[in-house]
C-alpha positions, 0 to 999 in steps of 0.5 A: 500499499505505501509503495503505491502510495509513493509510485502509483504505477499499473504494476504496482497496483497489479502486485495488490490484487494478485495479493488480495486474491491469494488471502493476503491480510493484514498484521494484527497490529495493522491496520485494516487493508482500508483504512490504511489505503485512506490515510496514506491517501492511494487513488480511488483505483486501490480503493476501489480494488479493495472493496471488490475484494470485499473490503467494507466501505464503512470499516472504522479505524481503530478508535473508532473513527470511520472510513469517510471521516477520516477521508474528510478530515484530510481533504480526500473528496475522490476517497469520500466519493468513492465510499460513498458510491460502495455503500459508506454511511454518509452520516456515519459517526465517530467516536465524539459523534462527529459526522464527515461533514461536521469535520469537513466543514471545519476544514473548509474543505469544500469539495468534501462538503459538497460530495457529502451534500449531494449524497443526502447529508444530514445538515442537522445532525448533532454530535455528542457534544452539542456541535452541528455543521452549521455551528461549525462554519459559523464558529470559523465564520465560513461564509461559502460554508453557511451558504453551501448548508442552506443560508441565505444571510450571513454575516461575522458570527462570533458563535463558540464551538468546540474546535477539533483542528487548529488552524495555521494562518498562512498570512503570519505564523498565526495557530488558532483554535480551542485552548484545549487543543492549544494545551495537547500541543504543549503537552506534545512538546514536554513529553516529546523533550521528556523523552529524548533530553536536550542533546538527543531533540536538537540532533532528531528535529534540528531545531533548539530544545528551548526553543521547543521549551519556549513555545510550550509554555507560550501556548499555555500562558498566552494564547488570546480569543480573538477579536469579533471570534469564538476562537483563541490564537497565538503569533508565533515565530516560524522557529516555534511553529517548527518545535511543535510540528516536531514534538507531533512528529516525534510522537506520531511516529517516532520512538514515543510511547507516552501520549498526553492523557486522553489521547491517541498516537492516531489523533496525534497522526491526524493532527499532524497531517492536517497541518502540514496541509496547512502549511503545503507539504 
């Protein structure tokens, strides 16, 4: 699957077909192939092949995130479309009761939103923490999305919501989100520093441990409410942002086994991939 993601050739797809015909299966600690494919991501042809050979379009990741939610979070409208064509539940919910539409709205993935709406996604669904897709659009002040959801009049609403993503503003090094998400980044930095030590941190990340330590303190103590909006934000240097990203890499893919309380490695992978996408990586 990884080879296909990085070297999408007909031969690679043919090899996958041979493996599937032979009954190849993931190991006990690995995700289901469909989840692995969505997380890579790979070409729609790979998803169709997996589904033809018996993969469940409603397959859940080990943290109870349905495949369609994973695809929506990553802005992969092609994967969302394939899953829907093969019977995925358009309103499937993750462990927090959020649907693919809610995640797509919060991340401003308009192509995904359009695909989900065309498939009949429920606009009025309510998550376990009381959020709807429209509230999430209002809370992030996404006027175009509000129109897509059927609103006729929109403005710069100051609507408090529970955010599951940290937004990097490209016009400056600015992180925007809820305090708990920004505090999570601080915890990630602290754990990575404690696990690696200053010397290994400097060697592995290419950033200075003192910069990372400063960033963790600032993420806890210096975030402020945004003007005329309900999120909180922190202006940081490029080096501080690089340190936060490096800490995410270490906990998501490195040797560190300790995770922040209530957080899984998969969640940190999601946070890292979302940040990378915003940074154009």
